[in-house]
C-alpha positions in Angstrom: 79.4 -18.8 -12.3 81.7 -21.6 -13.5 82.0 -25.1 -12.1 85.0 -24.4 -9.8 83.1 -21.5 -8.3 80.0 -23.7 -7.6 82.2 -26.4 -6.0 83.9 -23.8 -3.8 80.5 -22.3 -2.7 79.2 -25.8 -2.0 82.1 -26.4 0.3 81.6 -23.1 2.1 77.9 -23.8 2.4 78.5 -27.2 4.0 81.0 -25.9 6.4 78.7 -23.0 7.4 75.9 -25.4 8.0 78.2 -27.4 10.2 78.5 -24.5 12.5 74.7 -24.6 13.1 74.5 -28.4 13.5 77.4 -29.9 15.3 78.3 -33.3 13.9 76.9 -32.6 10.4 80.4 -32.3 8.9 81.6 -35.8 9.2 85.0 -35.0 7.7 86.6 -32.2 5.7 90.1 -32.8 4.2 90.1 -29.9 1.7 91.5 -26.4 1.7 92.1 -25.4 5.3 91.7 -21.7 4.3 88.1 -22.3 3.7 87.6 -23.8 7.1 89.4 -20.9 8.7 87.3 -18.4 6.8 84.1 -20.0 7.9 85.3 -20.2 11.5 86.1 -16.5 11.5 82.7 -15.5 10.0 79.6 -14.4 12.1 77.3 -17.2 12.8 75.1 -17.7 9.7 71.3 -17.8 9.6 69.9 -21.1 8.3 67.3 -19.5 6.1 70.1 -17.6 4.3 72.0 -20.9 3.8 68.8 -22.6 2.4 68.4 -19.7 -0.1 72.0 -19.9 -1.1 71.7 -23.7 -1.8 68.7 -23.0 -4.0 70.6 -20.4 -5.9 73.6 -22.7 -6.4 71.3 -25.4 -7.8 69.9 -23.0 -10.4 73.5 -21.9 -11.3 74.6 -25.5 -11.5 72.0 -26.2 -14.2 73.6 -23.6 -16.4 77.3 -24.6 -16.1 78.9 -26.6 -18.9 82.4 -27.1 -17.5 81.5 -30.0 -15.1 81.2 -33.6 -16.1 77.6 -35.0 -15.9 78.5 -37.2 -12.9 79.8 -34.2 -11.0 76.7 -32.2 -11.8 74.5 -35.1 -10.6 76.5 -35.3 -7.4 76.4 -31.6 -6.6 72.7 -31.3 -7.5 71.8 -34.1 -5.1 73.9 -32.8 -2.3 72.7 -29.2 -2.7 69.1 -30.5 -2.4 70.0 -32.3 0.8 71.8 -29.3 2.3 68.9 -27.0 1.4 66.5 -29.3 3.3 68.7 -29.4 6.4 69.0 -25.6 6.3 65.2 -25.2 6.0 64.6 -27.5 8.9 67.1 -25.6 11.0 65.3 -22.4 10.0 62.1 -23.9 11.5 60.3 -25.1 8.4 58.4 -28.3 9.0 59.3 -31.0 6.6 57.4 -34.4 6.6 59.6 -37.3 7.5 59.2 -39.2 4.2 59.9 -36.0 2.3 62.9 -35.4 4.5 64.3 -38.8 3.8 63.8 -38.4 0.1 65.5 -35.0 0.0 68.5 -36.4 1.9 69.0 -39.8 0.3 67.1 -39.9 -3.0 64.9 -42.8 -1.9 61.2 -43.3 -1.1 60.5 -45.3 2.0 57.5 -47.4 3.1 56.8 -49.8 5.9 57.9 -53.4 5.6 55.5 -56.3 5.8 55.0 -58.3 9.0 54.8 -61.5 7.0 58.4 -61.0 6.0 59.3 -60.7 9.7 57.3 -63.8 10.6 59.2 -65.8 8.0 62.5 -64.7 9.5 61.2 -65.7 13.0 60.2 -69.1 11.6 63.7 -69.6 10.2 65.3 -68.6 13.5 63.0 -71.0 15.3 64.4 -73.9 13.2 68.0 -72.8 13.7 67.6 -72.3 17.5 65.5 -75.3 18.8 64.8 -75.7 22.5 62.5 -74.6 25.3 61.5 -71.1 26.0 60.5 -68.2 23.8 62.4 -67.4 20.6 63.5 -64.2 22.2 65.0 -66.1 25.1 66.7 -68.7 22.8 68.2 -65.9 20.6 69.4 -64.2 23.8 71.1 -67.5 24.9 72.7 -67.9 21.4 74.0 -64.4 21.6 75.3 -64.8 25.1 77.4 -67.8 23.9 78.5 -65.6 21.0 79.7 -62.6 23.1 83.3 -61.4 22.9 84.6 -61.0 26.5 85.2 -57.3 27.3 89.0 -57.9 27.9 89.3 -59.4 24.4 87.3 -56.7 22.6 90.3 -54.6 21.5 92.5 -57.6 20.6 89.6 -59.1 18.6 89.1 -55.8 16.7 92.8 -55.6 15.8 93.0 -59.2 14.7 90.0 -58.9 12.5 91.2 -55.6 11.1 94.6 -57.0 10.2 93.0 -60.0 8.4 90.6 -57.8 6.5 93.3 -55.3 5.6 95.3 -58.1 4.1 92.4 -59.2 1.9 91.5 -55.6 0.8 95.1 -54.8 -0.1 95.2 -57.9 -2.3 92.3 -56.6 -4.3 92.5 -52.8 -4.1 95.5 -50.6 -4.0 95.8 -48.5 -0.8 98.3 -45.8 0.1 101.3 -47.4 1.8 101.0 -44.9 4.7 97.2 -45.6 5.4 96.4 -46.5 9.0 93.4 -47.1 11.3 93.6 -46.5 15.0 91.0 -48.1 17.2 89.6 -46.9 20.6 86.9 -48.4 22.8 84.3 -45.8 24.0 81.1 -45.8 25.9 77.8 -43.7 26.1 77.3 -43.3 22.3 74.1 -43.9 20.2 76.0 -46.0 17.7 78.0 -49.3 17.8 81.0 -48.0 15.9 82.1 -44.8 14.2 84.8 -43.9 11.7 86.5 -40.5 12.1 88.4 -39.9 8.9 91.3 -37.5 9.8 92.7 -37.1 6.3 96.1 -38.1 5.1 94.8 -41.7 4.8 94.3 -42.0 8.6 91.2 -42.9 10.5 90.3 -43.2 14.1 87.5 -45.9 14.6 85.6 -45.8 17.9 83.9 -49.0 19.1 81.1 -48.6 21.6 81.6 -51.1 24.4 78.2 -50.4 26.0 76.4 -52.6 23.6 78.4 -55.7 24.1 79.9 -57.2 20.9 79.5 -60.6 19.5 81.6 -62.7 17.2 78.7 -62.5 14.7 78.7 -58.7 14.5 82.3 -57.8 15.1 83.7 -58.7 11.7 80.8 -56.8 10.1 81.6 -53.7 12.2 85.4 -53.8 11.4 84.7 -54.3 7.7 82.1 -51.6 7.8 84.3 -48.9 9.5 87.6 -49.8 8.0 88.3 -52.5 5.4 86.8 -52.3 2.8 84.3 -49.8 4.2 84.6 -46.2 5.3 88.3 -45.9 5.7 89.1 -47.6 2.4 86.5 -45.5 0.6 87.9 -42.2 2.1 91.5 -43.3 1.2 90.7 -44.2 -2.4 88.6 -41.1 -3.1 91.2 -38.9 -1.5 93.8 -40.4 -3.9 91.7 -40.7 -7.0 88.7 -38.4 -7.2 90.3 -35.5 -5.2 94.0 -36.0 -5.9 94.0 -37.2 -9.5 90.7 -35.9 -10.9 90.3 -32.7 -9.0 86.8 -33.4 -7.6 87.3 -31.0 -4.6 83.7 -31.5 -3.5 84.6 -35.1 -2.4 86.8 -33.6 0.3 83.6 -32.8 2.3 81.5 -35.5 3.8 78.2 -34.3 5.2 75.7 -36.3 7.3 72.2 -36.6 5.8 73.3 -36.5 2.2 73.2 -39.1 -0.6 76.9 -39.7 0.2 75.8 -41.4 3.4 73.4 -43.8 1.8 76.0 -44.8 -0.7 78.7 -45.1 2.0 76.6 -47.0 4.5 75.2 -49.4 1.9 78.6 -50.4 0.6 80.1 -50.5 4.1 77.3 -52.8 5.3 78.2 -55.1 2.4 81.9 -54.9 3.0 82.3 -58.4 4.5 80.2 -59.8 1.7 82.5 -58.2 -0.8 85.9 -59.3 0.6 85.1 -62.6 2.4 81.6 -63.6 1.2 80.0 -67.0 2.0 81.9 -68.8 4.8 82.6 -65.6 6.7 81.4 -67.3 9.9 84.0 -70.1 9.7 86.7 -67.5 8.7 85.8 -65.4 11.7 85.9 -68.5 14.0 89.4 -69.3 12.9 90.6 -65.8 13.8 88.8 -65.8 17.1 90.1 -69.2 18.0 93.6 -67.7 18.2 92.3 -65.5 21.0 90.8 -68.4 22.8 87.2 -67.7 21.8 85.3 -70.7 20.5 82.3 -70.2 18.2 80.2 -72.3 15.8 80.9 -70.1 12.8 78.5 -71.9 10.5 75.6 -71.5 12.9 76.5 -67.9 13.5 76.4 -67.2 9.8 73.1 -68.9 9.3 71.5 -67.1 12.2 72.7 -63.7 10.8 71.4 -64.7 7.4 67.9 -65.2 9.0 68.1 -62.0 10.9 68.7 -60.2 7.6 65.0 -60.7 7.0 64.4 -58.2 9.7 66.4 -55.4 7.9 63.5 -53.0 7.6 62.2 -53.2 11.2 64.3 -50.2 12.4 63.1 -48.1 9.5 59.5 -49.1 10.3 60.2 -47.9 13.9 61.5 -44.5 12.5 58.3 -44.1 10.5 56.3 -44.9 13.6 58.1 -42.3 15.6 58.4 -39.5 13.2 55.7 -40.0 10.5 52.9 -41.5 12.6 53.8 -39.9 15.9 53.7 -43.1 17.9 54.5 -43.0 21.5 58.1 -43.9 22.2 57.1 -46.8 24.4 55.1 -48.3 21.5 58.1 -48.0 19.3 60.2 -49.8 21.9 57.6 -52.6 22.0 57.6 -52.8 18.2 61.4 -53.2 18.2 61.4 -55.8 21.0 58.7 -57.8 19.3 60.2 -58.1 15.8 63.9 -57.8 16.5 63.7 -60.1 19.5 65.8 -57.8 21.6 65.6 -56.9 25.3 64.2 -53.6 26.4 67.6 -52.1 27.1 68.7 -52.7 23.5 65.5 -51.4 22.1 65.7 -48.2 24.1 69.3 -47.7 22.8 67.9 -48.0 19.3 65.2 -45.5 20.1 67.9 -43.1 21.3 69.5 -43.2 17.9 66.1 -42.9 16.1 65.1 -39.9 18.2 68.4 -38.0 17.9 67.7 -34.8 15.9 70.8 -35.3 13.7 70.4 -39.1 13.2 66.7 -39.5 13.1 66.6 -40.2 9.3 69.9 -42.0 9.2 68.6 -45.5 9.7 67.4 -45.4 6.1 71.0 -45.3 4.9 71.5 -48.8 6.3 68.2 -50.2 5.2 67.7 -48.7 1.7 71.5 -48.5 1.3 71.9 -52.2 1.7 68.9 -53.0 -0.6 70.0 -50.7 -3.3 73.7 -51.4 -3.3 73.2 -55.2 -3.1 70.8 -55.1 -6.1 73.4 -53.0 -8.0 76.3 -55.3 -7.1 74.3 -58.3 -8.2 73.7 -56.6 -11.6 77.0 -57.8 -13.1 78.1 -58.7 -16.6 79.7 -62.1 -17.1 83.2 -60.5 -17.2 82.5 -58.3 -14.1 83.6 -59.7 -10.7 82.1 -58.7 -7.4 85.5 -57.1 -6.6 85.4 -55.1 -9.8 81.9 -53.9 -9.1 82.7 -52.9 -5.5 85.7 -51.0 -6.8 83.4 -48.7 -8.7 81.6 -47.8 -5.4 85.0 -47.0 -3.9 86.2 -44.9 -6.7 83.3 -43.1 -8.5 81.1 -40.2 -7.4 77.9 -42.3 -7.6 74.6 -41.2 -6.1 71.6 -43.4 -5.3 69.5 -42.3 -8.3 72.2 -43.4 -10.6 72.2 -46.9 -9.1 68.4 -47.0 -9.1 68.3 -46.2 -12.9 70.8 -48.9 -13.7 69.0 -51.5 -11.6 65.7 -50.6 -13.2 67.2 -50.8 -16.6 68.7 -54.2 -15.8 71.9 -53.4 -17.7 75.2 -52.8 -15.9 77.0 -49.6 -17.0 80.7 -49.9 -17.7 83.0 -47.7 -15.5 83.1 -44.0 -16.5 80.4 -44.4 -19.2 
């Protein structure tokens, strides 16, 4: 079996698995004939798909007509797909092992002392009477975007971020993002990449959005996050370099940890320090006033609570804690009301998304460490561009970070 045959079989395998797990195929912009073929087939059995993934991994080790970076990408994703298929076939997989197979990272609980330090910093930033939870809630109430201004605010931030991204990175002239406000979803925002350099981004109005989180959400989903990555990979990796495997984006694969890590750091990459004041200037045009400097400092302190949600996932799925205990844990350390904690629990308990919190937690930690590993001549924009353009997997970033030496593009 040659490399092209393995790529084609991988695409078929992912599409077949998507028939068994709705939502697993996040996007597919490749050969429509493959999609039609899979849709016309009898419903597959997950055990057969797991066996096929294992066979393809063995065949992949013997091919010599694929570049090393493509072999690494395919091997990592076949491992993740095999694990998903095994679980669908009824095989019990431990949660930590499941996360490792999906995302190439090992997870462990965070330390309460880290969370206490974050609380102490917040206590200094938000003086006054009442509990820290109450004071943070008051701060967030002042920070809320009025529902009638949610859509205009999203469009204003998107336009400003798009201008910055296009100054740094070439994007197709015809690319476009359409936004819609939705309700009753387990997430705050979602990018549906439609192909042809078009995305539809859904923003969940149920959660209530704040000036402090809205620019992060727009940067994450659109510029320079998911939409930008999809566009550049469709032009470069797929269109120019023939990496057809990049036309398929599957949930619970190393792609996700890479994509979420870089998207979470999107605002850091294109605006950086001072994003609070920058956001305040944009929101002022809509009649929304906010202390941008304070907002930025509070969000910086809250970053110390990054691993709390992953700890909650470990409690729920590894230690089999009662859901109410998980809610209490989230409320204690994240300083959120019960309604918000139960919304988080809904995401953690969803069969498709239960491991996905790791992509945000470990994705941010790994990608930030890798972005910080720059040579004197390498800018943050240059470094981020590699994430947009190359078929990197978490293990590649881990090895570079451990070695402490930045690799030049396409080494």
